[in-house]
C-alpha positions in Angstrom: -4.1 7.3 -30.1 -0.4 7.7 -30.1 2.4 6.8 -27.6 3.6 9.7 -25.5 6.4 10.3 -23.1 7.4 13.5 -21.2 10.0 14.2 -18.6 9.4 15.8 -15.2 12.8 17.5 -15.4 11.4 19.4 -18.5 7.8 20.0 -17.2 5.0 21.6 -19.2 4.4 23.8 -16.1 6.2 24.6 -12.9 4.2 25.8 -9.9 6.1 27.6 -7.2 4.7 28.4 -3.8 6.0 29.2 -0.4 8.6 26.5 0.6 8.0 24.3 -2.4 7.3 23.7 -6.0 5.6 21.2 -8.4 6.7 20.2 -11.9 3.7 19.1 -14.0 3.4 17.2 -17.3 0.2 16.8 -19.2 -0.5 13.6 -21.0 -3.9 13.9 -22.7 -6.5 13.9 -19.9 -3.9 13.1 -17.2 -1.5 15.3 -15.3 1.5 13.9 -13.4 3.5 16.0 -11.0 6.7 15.8 -9.0 6.8 18.0 -6.0 9.4 19.1 -3.5 8.4 20.6 -0.1 10.9 22.1 2.2 11.1 21.6 6.0 8.6 24.0 7.5 6.1 23.6 4.7 2.5 23.2 5.8 -0.6 23.1 3.6 -2.6 25.3 6.0 0.1 28.0 6.0 1.5 27.8 2.4 -1.4 26.6 0.2 -4.6 27.5 2.0 -4.2 31.2 1.0 -4.1 30.0 -2.7 -6.9 27.4 -2.3 -9.2 29.4 -0.1 -10.6 26.3 1.7 -10.3 25.4 5.4 -8.5 22.1 4.5 -7.1 20.5 1.3 -10.0 19.3 -0.8 -7.8 17.4 -3.3 -7.7 13.6 -3.5 -4.0 12.8 -3.7 -2.6 9.6 -5.1 1.1 9.0 -5.6 4.4 7.7 -4.3 6.8 9.3 -1.8 10.4 9.6 -3.0 12.2 11.2 0.0 11.4 12.7 3.4 8.3 12.4 5.5 4.9 14.0 5.1 2.6 14.0 8.2 -1.1 14.0 7.1 -4.0 14.9 9.5 -7.5 14.3 8.2 -10.4 16.6 9.3 -11.7 13.8 11.5 -8.3 13.7 13.4 -6.9 10.5 11.8 -3.2 10.9 11.1 -0.6 9.1 9.0 3.1 9.6 8.2 4.1 9.0 4.6 7.8 8.3 3.8 10.1 7.3 1.0 8.7 4.3 -0.9 5.2 4.6 0.4 2.4 4.6 -2.2 -0.4 6.8 -0.8 -4.1 7.6 -1.3 -5.2 10.7 0.7 -8.9 11.7 0.4 -10.0 15.3 0.5 -10.3 17.0 3.8 -6.8 17.1 5.3 -3.9 19.2 6.4 -0.3 18.1 5.8 3.2 19.2 6.7 6.8 18.2 6.2 8.0 16.3 9.3 11.7 16.5 10.2 14.6 18.3 8.6 14.6 16.5 5.2 12.6 17.9 2.2 9.6 15.8 1.1 9.5 14.7 -2.5 6.8 12.8 -4.3 5.2 11.9 -7.6 1.5 12.5 -7.7 -1.0 11.5 -10.4 -4.2 12.7 -8.7 -7.4 13.6 -10.4 -7.6 17.4 -11.0 -3.8 17.7 -10.1 -3.7 20.4 -12.8 -5.7 22.6 -10.5 -3.6 22.1 -7.3 -2.0 25.3 -5.9 -3.1 27.2 -9.1 -3.2 30.9 -8.5 -6.1 32.7 -10.1 -5.1 34.9 -13.1 
């Protein structure tokens, strides 16, 4: 095993989608991403067409850097995530940027390398 370091400003991959993007770095079996979502972004409008599921089926773990993300679980439970919050969002949710400030986060979720990945 060797020591590794990568920079999210020079990602291995950049995923662009409606009203947002994610920069991804791959470290062995792990993927870490920094995302920015613009006001007006909503998972059900901007990612559902890519994912093809009725709600987001990814388990997200990370830390919010700026802005506010409103999350609504399939069971109706809601939470607002803001700058400095460390989050754990289980599968089965919708989410959208709340307010006029872009939402930025760093995410190290399992399977992150598959999030918002368009089929070839």
